[in-house]
LUMTIPA-544369 format. One record per atom (N, C-alpha, C): residue in one letter; atom name; residue number from 0; y, z, x. Coordinates in nm, 2 decimals, always signed. Atoms other than C-alpha are relative to their C-alpha. Layout:
 residu atome num     py     pz     px
      a    CA NUM      Y      Z      X
...
This chain:
 residu atome num     py     pz     px
      m     N   0  -0.13  -0.07  +0.00
      m    CA   0  -1.38  -1.00  -0.52
      m     C   0  +0.02  +0.04  +0.16
      k     N   1  -0.01  -0.11  -0.20
      k    CA   1  -1.25  -0.90  -0.09
      k     C   1  +0.11  +0.08  -0.05
      i     N   2  -0.09  -0.14  +0.00
      i    CA   2  -1.05  -0.60  -0.14
      i     C   2  +0.07  +0.04  +0.13
      i     N   3  -0.03  -0.03  -0.12
      i    CA   3  -0.81  -0.49  +0.11
      i     C   3  +0.06  +0.15  -0.01
      v     N   4  -0.07  -0.11  +0.07
      v    CA   4  -0.70  -0.14  +0.14
      v     C   4  +0.05  +0.05  +0.12
      f     N   5  -0.12  -0.03  -0.09
      f    CA   5  -0.34  -0.06  +0.33
      f     C   5  +0.01  +0.17  +0.00
      h     N   6  -0.02  -0.11  -0.02
      h    CA   6  -0.35  +0.30  +0.45
      h     C   6  +0.14  +0.04  +0.06
      g     N   7  -0.13  -0.04  -0.03
      g    CA   7  -0.02  +0.48  +0.45
      g     C   7  +0.01  +0.10  +0.09
      s     N   8  -0.02  -0.16  -0.09
      s    CA   8  -0.10  +0.81  +0.61
      s     C   8  +0.01  +0.00  +0.07
      t     N   9  -0.03  +0.01  -0.12
      t    CA   9  -0.03  +0.89  +0.90
      t     C   9  -0.12  +0.12  +0.07
      r     N  10  +0.11  -0.07  +0.00
      r    CA  10  -0.35  +1.18  +0.89
      r     C  10  -0.11  -0.05  +0.04
      v     N  11  +0.11  +0.02  +0.00
      v    CA  11  -0.64  +1.08  +1.03
      v     C  11  -0.12  +0.06  -0.08
      n     N  12  +0.12  -0.15  +0.07
      n    CA  12  -0.95  +1.21  +0.79
      n     C  12  +0.09  +0.07  -0.10
      g     N  13  -0.02  -0.11  +0.13
      g    CA  13  -0.69  +1.33  +0.50
      g     C  13  -0.06  -0.01  -0.09
      n     N  14  +0.01  -0.02  +0.18
      n    CA  14  -0.67  +1.40  +0.13
      n     C  14  +0.02  -0.18  -0.03
      t     N  15  +0.00  +0.16  +0.06
      t    CA  15  -0.60  +1.04  +0.08
      t     C  15  -0.04  -0.08  +0.05
      e     N  16  +0.13  +0.09  -0.07
      e    CA  16  -0.82  +0.83  +0.29
      e     C  16  -0.14  +0.09  -0.07
      f     N  17  +0.09  -0.07  +0.04
      f    CA  17  -1.06  +1.06  +0.14
      f     C  17  -0.01  -0.07  -0.13
      l     N  18  -0.03  +0.08  +0.19
      l    CA  18  -0.95  +0.98  -0.23
      l     C  18  -0.04  -0.11  +0.00
      t     N  19  +0.00  +0.13  -0.02
      t    CA  19  -0.93  +0.64  -0.13
      t     C  19  -0.13  -0.05  +0.01
      y     N  20  +0.10  +0.01  -0.03
      y    CA  20  -1.24  +0.61  +0.01
      y     C  20  -0.14  +0.05  -0.15
      q     N  21  +0.05  -0.03  +0.22
      q    CA  21  -1.39  +0.72  -0.40
      q     C  21  -0.02  -0.14  -0.01
      a     N  22  -0.01  +0.10  +0.01
      a    CA  22  -1.29  +0.38  -0.46
      a     C  22  -0.02  -0.11  +0.08
      v     N  23  +0.02  +0.15  -0.09
      v    CA  23  -1.30  +0.14  -0.19
      v     C  23  -0.09  +0.06  +0.12
      p     N  24  +0.01  -0.05  -0.15
      p    CA  24  -1.56  +0.30  +0.05
      p     C  24  -0.06  -0.08  +0.12
      r     N  25  -0.09  +0.06  -0.12
      r    CA  25  -1.53  +0.23  +0.40
      r     C  25  -0.08  -0.19  +0.00
      e     N  26  +0.07  +0.13  +0.03
      e    CA  26  -1.81  -0.08  +0.36
      e     C  26  +0.01  -0.10  -0.07
      k     N  27  -0.01  +0.09  +0.14
      k    CA  27  -1.68  -0.17  +0.07
      k     C  27  +0.11  -0.12  -0.02
      g     N  28  -0.10  +0.08  +0.07
      g    CA  28  -1.36  -0.38  +0.16
      g     C  28  +0.05  +0.05  +0.15
      t     N  29  -0.09  +0.07  -0.12
      t    CA  29  -1.11  -0.48  +0.45
      t     C  29  +0.11  +0.16  +0.01
      h     N  30  -0.08  -0.12  -0.02
      h    CA  30  -0.94  -0.08  +0.56
      h     C  30  +0.09  -0.05  +0.11
      i     N  31  -0.06  +0.00  -0.13
      i    CA  31  -0.63  -0.12  +0.77
      i     C  31  +0.09  +0.14  -0.04
      y     N  32  -0.08  -0.14  -0.04
      y    CA  32  -0.47  +0.21  +0.88
      y     C  32  +0.13  -0.01  +0.06
      l     N  33  -0.09  +0.03  -0.03
      l    CA  33  -0.15  +0.14  +0.89
      l     C  33  +0.07  +0.03  +0.17
      r     N  34  -0.03  -0.09  -0.09
      r    CA  34  -0.05  +0.41  +1.13
      r     C  34  -0.11  -0.07  +0.21
      d     N  35  +0.00  +0.07  -0.12
      d    CA  35  -0.24  +0.18  +1.41
      d     C  35  +0.02  -0.11  +0.07
      y     N  36  -0.05  +0.17  -0.02
      y    CA  36  -0.03  -0.11  +1.41
      y     C  36  +0.16  +0.06  +0.02
      n     N  37  -0.17  +0.00  -0.01
      n    CA  37  +0.32  -0.17  +1.53
      n     C  37  +0.04  -0.07  -0.11
      v     N  38  -0.08  +0.09  +0.08
      v    CA  38  +0.51  -0.28  +1.25
      v     C  38  +0.16  +0.05  +0.00
      l     N  39  -0.11  -0.05  -0.01
      l    CA  39  +0.90  -0.28  +1.30
      l     C  39  +0.09  +0.01  -0.11
      p     N  40  -0.07  -0.03  +0.09
      p    CA  40  +1.13  -0.14  +1.09
      p     C  40  +0.14  -0.16  -0.03
      i     N  41  -0.09  +0.06  +0.02
      i    CA  41  +1.36  -0.44  +0.89
      i     C  41  +0.15  -0.01  +0.08
      i     N  42  -0.14  -0.01  -0.04
      i    CA  42  +1.67  -0.55  +1.06
      i     C  42  +0.06  -0.11  -0.11
      d     N  43  -0.05  +0.16  +0.10
      d    CA  43  +1.85  -0.75  +0.78
      d     C  43  +0.08  -0.06  +0.03
      q     N  44  -0.07  +0.14  -0.04
      q    CA  44  +1.95  -1.09  +0.85
      q     C  44  -0.01  -0.11  -0.10
      r     N  45  +0.01  +0.07  +0.12
      r    CA  45  +1.94  -1.24  +0.51
      r     C  45  +0.15  -0.09  -0.01
      h     N  46  -0.11  +0.04  +0.00
      h    CA  46  +2.31  -1.29  +0.52
      h     C  46  +0.01  -0.09  +0.16
      d     N  47  -0.08  +0.01  -0.11
      d    CA  47  +2.33  -1.42  +0.87
      d     C  47  +0.00  -0.16  +0.01
      a     N  48  +0.01  +0.14  -0.02
      a    CA  48  +2.37  -1.77  +0.99
      a     C  48  -0.12  -0.07  +0.05
      g     N  49  +0.14  +0.09  -0.05
      g    CA  49  +2.05  -1.83  +1.14
      g     C  49  -0.10  +0.12  -0.04
      g     N  50  +0.09  -0.08  +0.08
      g    CA  50  +1.86  -1.58  +0.91
      g     C  50  -0.09  +0.08  +0.11
      f     N  51  +0.10  -0.06  -0.11
      f    CA  51  +1.57  -1.38  +1.07
      f     C  51  -0.03  -0.03  +0.14
      h     N  52  +0.09  -0.02  -0.10
      h    CA  52  +1.48  -1.34  +1.39
      h     C  52  -0.17  +0.00  +0.04
      d     N  53  +0.14  -0.07  +0.00
      d    CA  53  +1.13  -1.33  +1.48
      d     C  53  -0.03  +0.10  +0.07
      v     N  54  +0.04  -0.16  -0.07
      v    CA  54  +0.97  -0.98  +1.56
      v     C  54  -0.14  +0.02  +0.05
      e     N  55  +0.14  +0.04  -0.08
      e    CA  55  +0.69  -0.96  +1.80
      e     C  55  -0.01  +0.16  +0.01
      d     N  56  +0.09  -0.14  +0.01
      d    CA  56  +0.48  -0.68  +1.66
      d     C  56  -0.12  -0.05  -0.11
      h     N  57  +0.13  +0.04  +0.09
      h    CA  57  +0.17  -0.69  +1.41
      h     C  57  +0.04  -0.04  -0.17
      h     N  58  -0.06  +0.04  +0.08
      h    CA  58  +0.36  -0.75  +1.10
      h     C  58  -0.09  -0.09  -0.09
      k     N  59  +0.01  +0.14  +0.02
      k    CA  59  +0.27  -1.13  +1.02
      k     C  59  -0.16  -0.02  +0.03
      g     N  60  +0.15  -0.05  -0.03
      g    CA  60  -0.11  -1.03  +1.14
      g     C  60  -0.05  +0.10  -0.15
      l     N  61  +0.05  -0.07  +0.08
      l    CA  61  -0.14  -0.80  +0.89
      l     C  61  +0.04  -0.08  -0.17
      i     N  62  -0.03  +0.10  +0.12
      i    CA  62  +0.01  -1.02  +0.60
      i     C  62  -0.07  -0.09  +0.00
      d     N  63  +0.06  +0.12  +0.05
      d    CA  63  -0.18  -1.30  +0.67
      d     C  63  -0.17  +0.05  -0.06
      q     N  64  +0.12  -0.04  +0.03
      q    CA  64  -0.53  -1.06  +0.62
      q     C  64  +0.04  +0.03  -0.14
      m     N  65  -0.03  -0.05  +0.10
      m    CA  65  -0.38  -0.90  +0.31
      m     C  65  -0.01  -0.18  -0.09
      l     N  66  +0.03  +0.15  +0.11
      l    CA  66  -0.34  -1.32  +0.15
      l     C  66  -0.12  -0.06  +0.01
      s     N  67  +0.14  +0.09  -0.04
      s    CA  67  -0.70  -1.38  +0.25
      s     C  67  -0.09  +0.11  -0.11
      h     N  68  +0.08  -0.11  +0.08
      h    CA  68  -0.81  -1.09  -0.02
      h     C  68  +0.04  -0.01  -0.18
      d     N  69  -0.02  +0.00  +0.18
      d    CA  69  -0.80  -1.08  -0.40
      d     C  69  +0.05  +0.13  -0.05
      i     N  70  -0.08  -0.14  +0.06
      i    CA  70  -0.74  -0.70  -0.42
      i     C  70  +0.11  +0.06  +0.11
      i     N  71  -0.05  -0.10  -0.14
      i    CA  71  -0.49  -0.50  -0.27
      i     C  71  +0.02  +0.16  -0.05
      v     N  72  -0.04  -0.15  +0.04
      v    CA  72  -0.51  -0.14  -0.26
      v     C  72  +0.10  +0.04  +0.07
      f     N  73  -0.17  -0.03  -0.09
      f    CA  73  -0.19  +0.07  -0.14
      f     C  73  -0.05  +0.15  -0.03
      s     N  74  +0.06  -0.16  +0.01
      s    CA  74  -0.33  +0.44  -0.06
      s     C  74  +0.14  +0.08  +0.10
      t     N  75  -0.13  -0.06  -0.06
      t    CA  75  -0.04  +0.67  +0.02
      t     C  75  +0.02  +0.14  -0.01
      p     N  76  -0.04  -0.10  +0.05
      p    CA  76  +0.05  +1.02  +0.03
      p     C  76  +0.15  +0.02  -0.07
      i     N  77  -0.16  -0.01  +0.05
      i    CA  77  +0.36  +1.13  -0.14
      i     C  77  +0.10  +0.07  +0.05
      y     N  78  -0.09  -0.07  -0.08
      y    CA  78  +0.62  +1.21  +0.09
      y     C  78  +0.14  -0.02  -0.08
      w     N  79  -0.16  +0.02  +0.07
      w    CA  79  +0.96  +1.27  -0.12
      w     C  79  +0.01  -0.08  -0.07
      y     N  80  -0.04  +0.07  +0.10
      y    CA  80  +0.91  +1.13  -0.43
      y     C  80  -0.10  -0.19  -0.02
      s     N  81  -0.01  +0.15  -0.03
      s    CA  81  +0.77  +0.75  -0.27
      s     C  81  -0.11  +0.00  +0.07
      m     N  82  +0.17  +0.07  -0.12
      m    CA  82  +0.52  +0.59  -0.01
      m     C  82  +0.02  +0.09  +0.15
      s     N  83  -0.06  -0.04  -0.15
      s    CA  83  +0.52  +0.72  +0.36
      s     C  83  +0.05  -0.11  +0.05
      g     N  84  -0.09  +0.11  -0.05
      g    CA  84  +0.73  +0.60  +0.61
      g     C  84  -0.08  -0.16  +0.05
      p     N  85  +0.05  +0.10  -0.03
      p    CA  85  +0.46  +0.35  +0.76
      p     C  85  -0.03  -0.13  -0.13
      m     N  86  +0.04  +0.11  +0.11
      m    CA  86  +0.40  +0.21  +0.40
      m     C  86  +0.13  -0.10  -0.05
      k     N  87  -0.13  +0.06  +0.08
      k    CA  87  +0.74  +0.17  +0.30
      k     C  87  +0.08  -0.11  +0.16
      i     N  88  -0.07  +0.08  -0.11
      i    CA  88  +0.84  +0.00  +0.67
      i     C  88  -0.05  -0.14  -0.01
      f     N  89  +0.15  +0.14  +0.03
      f    CA  89  +0.50  -0.29  +0.59
      f     C  89  +0.10  -0.02  -0.11
      i     N  90  -0.07  +0.10  +0.15
      i    CA  90  +0.67  -0.35  +0.23
      i     C  90  +0.14  -0.07  +0.01
      d     N  91  -0.16  +0.02  -0.05
      d    CA  91  +1.04  -0.35  +0.34
      d     C  91  +0.02  -0.17  +0.12
      r     N  92  +0.04  +0.09  -0.07
      r    CA  92  +0.92  -0.63  +0.58
      r     C  92  +0.01  -0.14  -0.09
      w     N  93  +0.02  +0.15  +0.10
      w    CA  93  +0.82  -0.88  +0.28
      w     C  93  +0.11  -0.07  -0.02
      s     N  94  -0.14  +0.07  +0.02
      s    CA  94  +1.21  -0.95  +0.27
      s     C  94  +0.01  -0.08  +0.11
      q     N  95  -0.01  +0.04  -0.13
      q    CA  95  +1.16  -1.12  +0.59
      q     C  95  -0.10  -0.10  +0.02
      i     N  96  +0.13  +0.04  +0.04
      i    CA  96  +0.82  -1.29  +0.51
      i     C  96  +0.05  -0.11  -0.10
      l     N  97  -0.07  +0.08  +0.08
      l    CA  97  +1.02  -1.44  +0.24
      l     C  97  +0.11  -0.13  +0.01
      r     N  98  -0.09  +0.15  -0.11
      r    CA  98  +1.26  -1.67  +0.47
      r     C  98  -0.08  -0.03  +0.04
      d     N  99  +0.10  +0.07  -0.11
      d    CA  99  +0.99  -1.73  +0.68
      d     C  99  -0.05  -0.12  -0.09
      p     N 100  +0.08  +0.16  +0.07
      p    CA 100  +0.91  -2.13  +0.63
      p     C 100  -0.14  +0.03  +0.01
      t     N 101  +0.18  +0.03  +0.02
      t    CA 101  +0.55  -2.10  +0.75
      t     C 101  -0.03  +0.09  -0.07
      y     N 102  +0.04  -0.09  +0.15
      y    CA 102  +0.54  -1.83  +0.43
      y     C 102  +0.01  -0.04  -0.11
      e     N 103  -0.04  +0.02  +0.18
      e    CA 103  +0.66  -2.03  +0.16
      e     C 103  -0.07  +0.03  -0.11
      y     N 104  +0.10  -0.03  +0.14
      y    CA 104  +0.35  -1.98  -0.04
      y     C 104  +0.00  +0.13  -0.01
      f     N 105  -0.03  -0.15  -0.05
      f    CA 105  +0.41  -1.62  +0.04
      f     C 105  -0.03  +0.10  -0.13
      r     N 106  +0.01  -0.03  +0.13
      r    CA 106  +0.51  -1.54  -0.35
      r     C 106  -0.11  -0.07  -0.11
      e     N 107  +0.11  +0.05  +0.12
      e    CA 107  +0.28  -1.78  -0.53
      e     C 107  -0.11  +0.05  +0.05
      e     N 108  +0.04  -0.02  -0.05
      e    CA 108  +0.01  -1.68  -0.32
      e     C 108  -0.03  +0.17  -0.08
      l     N 109  +0.01  -0.12  +0.06
      l    CA 109  +0.10  -1.27  -0.40
      l     C 109  -0.04  +0.02  -0.16
      s     N 110  +0.01  +0.00  +0.21
      s    CA 110  +0.11  -1.38  -0.83
      s     C 110  -0.16  +0.00  +0.03
      k     N 111  +0.15  -0.01  -0.02
      k    CA 111  -0.26  -1.40  -0.73
      k     C 111  -0.08  +0.09  +0.07
      k     N 112  +0.05  -0.15  +0.00
      k    CA 112  -0.33  -1.05  -0.65
      k     C 112  -0.05  +0.10  -0.11
      h     N 113  +0.05  -0.07  +0.09
      h    CA 113  -0.50  -0.80  -0.82
      h     C 113  +0.04  +0.19  +0.03
      v     N 114  -0.02  -0.07  -0.10
      v    CA 114  -0.31  -0.45  -0.68
      v     C 114  -0.05  +0.17  -0.07
      y     N 115  +0.03  -0.14  +0.04
      y    CA 115  -0.39  -0.03  -0.72
      y     C 115  +0.05  +0.04  +0.11
      l     N 116  -0.02  -0.09  -0.07
      l    CA 116  -0.27  +0.26  -0.60
      l     C 116  -0.09  +0.08  -0.01
      i     N 117  +0.08  -0.13  -0.02
      i    CA 117  -0.42  +0.57  -0.49
      i     C 117  +0.11  +0.07  +0.10
      a     N 118  -0.10  -0.11  -0.03
      a    CA 118  -0.15  +0.88  -0.41
      a     C 118  -0.08  +0.10  +0.01
      v     N 119  +0.03  -0.11  -0.01
      v    CA 119  -0.20  +1.20  -0.30
      v     C 119  +0.12  +0.11  +0.05
      g     N 120  -0.21  -0.10  +0.02
      g    CA 120  +0.12  +1.51  -0.35
      g     C 120  -0.11  +0.12  +0.02
      g     N 121  +0.07  -0.09  -0.02
      g    CA 121  +0.04  +1.85  -0.33
      g     C 121  +0.12  +0.08  -0.13
      d     N 122  -0.09  -0.11  +0.09
      d    CA 122  +0.35  +2.00  -0.58
      d     C 122  +0.00  -0.09  -0.12
      t     N 123  +0.05  +0.10  +0.10
      t    CA 123  +0.27  +1.84  -0.91
      t     C 123  -0.01  -0.12  -0.03
      p     N 124  +0.01  +0.19  -0.02
      p    CA 124  +0.18  +1.49  -0.82
      p     C 124  +0.02  -0.01  -0.10
      m     N 125  +0.02  +0.11  +0.09
      m    CA 125  +0.13  +1.37  -1.17
      m     C 125  +0.09  -0.03  -0.07
      v     N 126  -0.14  -0.04  +0.06
      v    CA 126  +0.46  +1.45  -1.27
      v     C 126  +0.08  -0.06  +0.17
      k     N 127  -0.09  +0.02  -0.14
      k    CA 127  +0.67  +1.40  -0.91
      k     C 127  -0.06  -0.11  +0.09
      g     N 128  +0.06  +0.15  -0.10
      g    CA 128  +0.43  +1.07  -0.79
      g     C 128  +0.07  -0.09  -0.16
      l     N 129  -0.12  +0.13  +0.07
      l    CA 129  +0.62  +0.88  -1.10
      l     C 129  +0.00  -0.07  +0.04
      p     N 130  -0.15  +0.05  -0.09
      p    CA 130  +0.88  +0.78  -0.90
      p     C 130  -0.07  -0.12  +0.06
      l     N 131  +0.12  +0.07  -0.09
      l    CA 131  +0.61  +0.61  -0.68
      l     C 131  -0.05  -0.10  -0.06
      v     N 132  +0.04  +0.11  +0.06
      v    CA 132  +0.42  +0.45  -0.94
      v     C 132  +0.05  -0.11  -0.09
      q     N 133  -0.13  +0.13  +0.04
      q    CA 133  +0.74  +0.27  -1.10
      q     C 133  +0.02  -0.07  +0.13
      q     N 134  -0.03  +0.07  -0.09
      q    CA 134  +0.81  +0.14  -0.76
      q     C 134  -0.07  -0.06  +0.05
      f     N 135  +0.06  +0.11  +0.02
      f    CA 135  +0.50  +0.00  -0.73
      f     C 135  -0.03  -0.12  -0.09
      n     N 136  +0.00  +0.08  +0.20
      n    CA 136  +0.51  -0.12  -1.13
      n     C 136  +0.13  -0.13  +0.10
      y     N 137  -0.16  +0.10  +0.01
      y    CA 137  +0.85  -0.30  -0.99
      y     C 137  -0.02  -0.06  +0.09
      i     N 138  +0.08  +0.13  -0.13
      i    CA 138  +0.72  -0.43  -0.68
      i     C 138  -0.08  -0.11  -0.02
      c     N 139  +0.09  +0.03  +0.06
      c    CA 139  +0.43  -0.57  -0.83
      c     C 139  +0.08  -0.16  -0.14
      q     N 140  -0.05  +0.09  +0.07
      q    CA 140  +0.65  -0.75  -1.11
      q     C 140  +0.11  -0.11  +0.04
      f     N 141  -0.08  +0.11  -0.07
      f    CA 141  +0.89  -0.91  -0.84
      f     C 141  -0.08  -0.12  +0.03
      y     N 142  +0.07  +0.06  -0.01
      y    CA 142  +0.59  -1.08  -0.75
      y     C 142  -0.10  -0.03  -0.06
      n     N 143  +0.15  +0.03  +0.09
      n    CA 143  +0.40  -1.13  -1.02
      n     C 143  -0.09  +0.04  +0.03
      m     N 144  +0.11  -0.08  -0.04
      m    CA 144  +0.14  -0.91  -0.88
      m     C 144  -0.11  +0.02  -0.14
      n     N 145  +0.03  -0.11  +0.13
      n    CA 145  -0.09  -0.75  -1.16
      n     C 145  -0.03  +0.13  +0.05
      f     N 146  +0.06  -0.11  +0.00
      f    CA 146  -0.09  -0.40  -1.16
      f     C 146  -0.06  +0.09  -0.09
      e     N 147  +0.14  -0.01  +0.13
      e    CA 147  -0.42  -0.32  -1.27
      e     C 147  +0.01  +0.18  -0.02
      g     N 148  +0.05  -0.16  -0.01
      g    CA 148  -0.43  +0.09  -1.20
      g     C 148  +0.06  +0.09  +0.10
      y     N 149  -0.02  -0.11  -0.12
      y    CA 149  -0.34  +0.42  -1.02
      y     C 149  -0.09  +0.09  -0.01
      v     N 150  +0.07  -0.14  +0.01
      v    CA 150  -0.49  +0.74  -0.96
      v     C 150  +0.08  +0.10  +0.10
      i     N 151  -0.11  -0.11  -0.05
      i    CA 151  -0.28  +1.05  -0.84
      i     C 151  -0.12  +0.14  +0.00
      g     N 152  +0.11  -0.14  -0.02
      g    CA 152  -0.47  +1.36  -0.68
      g     C 152  +0.07  +0.10  +0.07
      k     N 153  -0.09  -0.15  -0.06
      k    CA 153  -0.33  +1.69  -0.59
      k     C 153  -0.11  +0.04  +0.10
      a     N 154  +0.11  -0.05  -0.08
      a    CA 154  -0.42  +1.82  -0.26
      a     C 154  +0.15  +0.07  +0.10
      s     N 155  -0.13  -0.01  -0.13
      s    CA 155  -0.16  +1.98  +0.03
      s     C 155  -0.07  +0.01  +0.13
      k     N 156  +0.08  -0.01  -0.12
      k    CA 156  -0.42  +2.11  +0.27
      k     C 156  -0.12  -0.07  +0.02
      p     N 157  +0.10  +0.10  -0.07
      p    CA 157  -0.68  +1.95  +0.49
      p     C 157  -0.09  +0.01  -0.08
      g     N 158  +0.07  -0.03  +0.06
      g    CA 158  -0.98  +1.88  +0.24
      g     C 158  -0.01  +0.06  -0.15
      e     N 159  -0.07  -0.06  +0.15
      e    CA 159  -0.81  +2.01  -0.06
      e     C 159  -0.05  -0.06  -0.10
      i     N 160  +0.06  +0.11  +0.12
      i    CA 160  -0.89  +1.67  -0.27
      i     C 160  -0.09  +0.03  -0.05
      t     N 161  +0.09  -0.01  +0.09
      t    CA 161  -1.21  +1.79  -0.32
      t     C 161  -0.02  +0.05  -0.10
      k     N 162  +0.00  -0.08  +0.12
      k    CA 162  -1.11  +2.02  -0.55
      k     C 162  +0.03  -0.07  -0.13
      d     N 163  -0.05  +0.07  +0.11
      d    CA 163  -0.94  +1.79  -0.77
      d     C 163  -0.13  -0.14  -0.04
      t     N 164  +0.10  +0.07  +0.07
      t    CA 164  -1.26  +1.66  -0.95
      t     C 164  +0.04  -0.11  -0.10
      a     N 165  -0.02  +0.12  +0.13
      a    CA 165  -1.09  +1.45  -1.22
      a     C 165  +0.04  -0.11  +0.07
      a     N 166  -0.06  +0.07  -0.08
      a    CA 166  -0.90  +1.30  -0.95
      a     C 166  -0.09  -0.16  +0.06
      l     N 167  +0.12  +0.10  -0.06
      l    CA 167  -1.21  +1.14  -0.77
      l     C 167  -0.12  -0.05  -0.12
      k     N 168  +0.02  +0.12  +0.12
      k    CA 168  -1.38  +1.07  -1.09
      k     C 168  +0.06  -0.14  -0.02
      a     N 169  -0.12  +0.08  +0.05
      a    CA 169  -1.09  +0.83  -1.18
      a     C 169  +0.02  -0.08  +0.11
      a     N 170  +0.03  +0.07  -0.13
      a    CA 170  -1.09  +0.70  -0.81
      a     C 170  -0.13  -0.06  -0.01
      s     N 171  +0.08  +0.06  -0.07
      s    CA 171  -1.47  +0.63  -0.79
      s     C 171  +0.03  -0.13  -0.12
      m     N 172  +0.02  +0.13  +0.12
      m    CA 172  -1.41  +0.41  -1.14
      m     C 172  +0.13  -0.08  -0.02
      l     N 173  -0.10  +0.06  -0.05
      l    CA 173  -1.12  +0.28  -1.03
      l     C 173  +0.06  -0.20  -0.03
      i     N 174  -0.03  +0.15  -0.02
      i    CA 174  -1.15  -0.08  -0.94
      i     C 174  -0.17  +0.01  -0.05
      k     N 175  +0.15  -0.01  +0.03
      k    CA 175  -1.50  -0.19  -1.10
      k     C 175  +0.03  -0.24  -0.01
């Protein structure tokens, strides 16, 4: 099964990436760092007579890559009890893809995907990260995707994730 990882952190080589590499080493999957792509925020035109306008950015290319994989891993720091901004923008734009006639199969294809979440936060993340887990659960329910599991790590300062041995072990066993 082909694995794609969407990294939502804006920090290169941060704690969230480190934890994610325990689940999916760099050489074992396709790693997409959203910080390296231009994905514009959604302009909600669902109810406009002409519908959504085309947007010149990297979003459709990322969607094409995602659809060509069997397993999707979302990797994000916990920001204000939710996902990072780049990850949120990427997922918000799925509303536009749903109405794009060239992606009429989008929902059906997503229903075949297996989804995992890896998140890292600093202040009691096992509690404060639960809204994020619930959010991904709802996203998966909406698209009939299989939400297979998650790992939440605890770290605030660079490199601190190495002290969370429970999260490191859980990540290493997340995708089998």
